[in-house]
C-alpha positions in Angstrom: -9.4 2.1 14.1 -7.0 3.6 11.7 -3.4 3.7 12.9 -0.2 3.9 11.0 1.2 0.4 11.5 4.3 -1.2 10.0 2.1 -3.4 7.8 0.3 -0.3 6.4 3.6 1.5 5.6 5.0 -1.7 4.1 2.0 -2.2 1.9 1.9 1.3 0.6 5.7 1.2 0.0 5.4 -2.1 -1.8 2.7 -0.9 -4.2 4.5 2.3 -4.8 7.7 0.4 -5.5 6.0 -1.8 -8.0 4.4 1.2 -9.7 7.6 3.3 -9.7 10.2 0.7 -10.5 8.3 -1.6 -12.8 9.6 -2.0 -16.3 8.6 -4.6 -18.8 9.0 -7.5 -16.4 7.0 -8.1 -13.2 8.6 -6.8 -10.0 10.0 -9.6 -7.8 9.5 -9.5 -4.0 13.2 -9.8 -3.4 13.7 -6.6 -5.4 11.2 -4.8 -3.2 12.9 -6.1 -0.1 16.3 -5.0 -1.4 15.1 -1.5 -2.3 12.7 -0.8 0.6 14.1 -3.0 3.4 10.8 -4.6 4.1 11.1 -8.0 5.8 9.9 -10.7 3.4 7.6 -12.3 6.0 5.6 -9.0 6.1 5.9 -8.3 2.4 4.7 -11.7 1.1 1.6 -11.6 3.4 0.8 -8.0 2.3 1.3 -8.8 -1.4 -1.0 -11.8 -1.3 -3.8 -9.7 0.3 -3.2 -7.0 -2.3 -3.5 -9.6 -5.1 -6.8 -10.9 -3.6 -8.1 -7.4 -3.4 -7.3 -6.7 -7.1 -4.7 -4.0 -6.5 -1.9 -6.2 -7.7 -1.7 -9.3 -10.0 0.8 -12.1 -9.3 2.8 -13.5 -12.2 4.0 -17.1 -11.6 7.2 -18.7 -12.7 11.0 -18.1 -12.4 10.7 -14.6 -13.9 7.4 -13.9 -12.1 6.6 -11.2 -9.6 3.9 -8.6 -9.2 2.3 -5.9 -11.4 -0.4 -3.4 -10.7 -3.8 -4.8 -11.5 -5.1 -1.4 -12.6 -3.5 1.8 -13.9 -1.6 3.5 -11.1 -3.9 6.6 -11.4 -6.9 4.3 -10.6 -5.4 2.9 -7.4 -5.9 5.2 -4.4 -3.9 5.1 -1.2 -7.3 4.6 0.5 -7.7 1.3 -1.4 -4.4 0.0 0.0 -5.2 1.2 3.5 -8.5 -0.6 3.4 -6.7 -3.9 2.5 -4.3 -3.6 5.5 -7.2 -2.6 7.8 -9.0 -5.7 6.8 -5.8 -7.7 7.5 -5.5 -6.2 11.0 -9.3 -6.2 11.7 -9.3 -8.8 14.4 -6.8 -6.9 16.6 -7.4 -3.7 18.5 -11.2 -3.4 18.1 -11.8 -0.1 19.9 -15.6 -0.6 19.9 -15.2 -3.6 22.3 -12.6 -2.0 24.6 -13.7 -0.9 28.0 -13.9 2.8 28.8 -15.7 5.6 30.4 -18.8 7.4 29.2 -16.6 10.3 28.0 -14.5 7.9 26.1 -17.4 6.1 24.4 -19.6 9.1 23.8 -17.1 11.9 23.0 -13.5 10.8 22.3 -14.2 7.7 20.2 -16.8 9.3 18.0 -14.4 12.2 17.5 -11.7 9.7 16.5 -14.0 7.9 14.1 -15.0 11.3 12.5 -11.3 12.2 12.0 -10.6 8.7 10.6 -13.4 9.2 8.1 -11.9 12.6 7.0 -8.5 11.0 6.7 -9.9 8.2 4.5 -11.6 10.7 2.3 -8.2 12.4 1.8 -6.4 9.1 1.1 -9.1 8.3 -1.5 -8.1 11.4 -3.4 -4.4 10.4 -3.5 -3.5 7.9 -6.2 -0.4 5.8 -6.6 0.4 7.9 -9.6 0.4 11.0 -7.3 3.0 9.3 -5.1 5.1 8.3 -8.2 5.1 12.0 -9.2 6.3 12.9 -5.7 9.1 10.3 -6.0 10.1 11.9 -9.3 10.1 15.3 -7.7 12.3 14.0 -4.9 14.8 12.8 -7.6 14.4 9.1 -6.8 15.8 7.1 -9.7 13.4 4.5 -11.1 15.2 1.2 -11.7 12.6 0.0 -14.1 12.8 3.0 -16.4 16.6 2.7 -16.5 16.2 -0.8 -17.8 13.8 0.1 -20.6 15.4 0.2 -24.0 13.4 1.8 -26.8 16.0 1.3 -29.5 14.5 0.3 -32.8 
């Protein structure tokens, strides 16, 4: 069942942060925590799942951090949501929950139908689209400020 959980918000914000604020160096989790206010215990767990799902790549070492595994236009919000849904898969299984005939035969199928429509919409939105929205909202990119193109 699709629900907007803290983990889902944190994962989307973390990927967007990496895409929007990345410069030449990988983005460190402490920088994401500072900018987004995401608790590190949630963040590290989400980042590791995103790395395993080939949305992010992890860079080891003292100057390590995270980068996008693909171009930001090739990562959909639906991709990120699916990773979080898999993380949360063992909790709140609606199919196993008790309920009435109306609930099982009318309400839950409706909810699943709406969930499918929402996922289709999320698949059409890329991380690049959200970066464009951040620019339109006049949010300053720290990574772009630190780039120096002087020759």
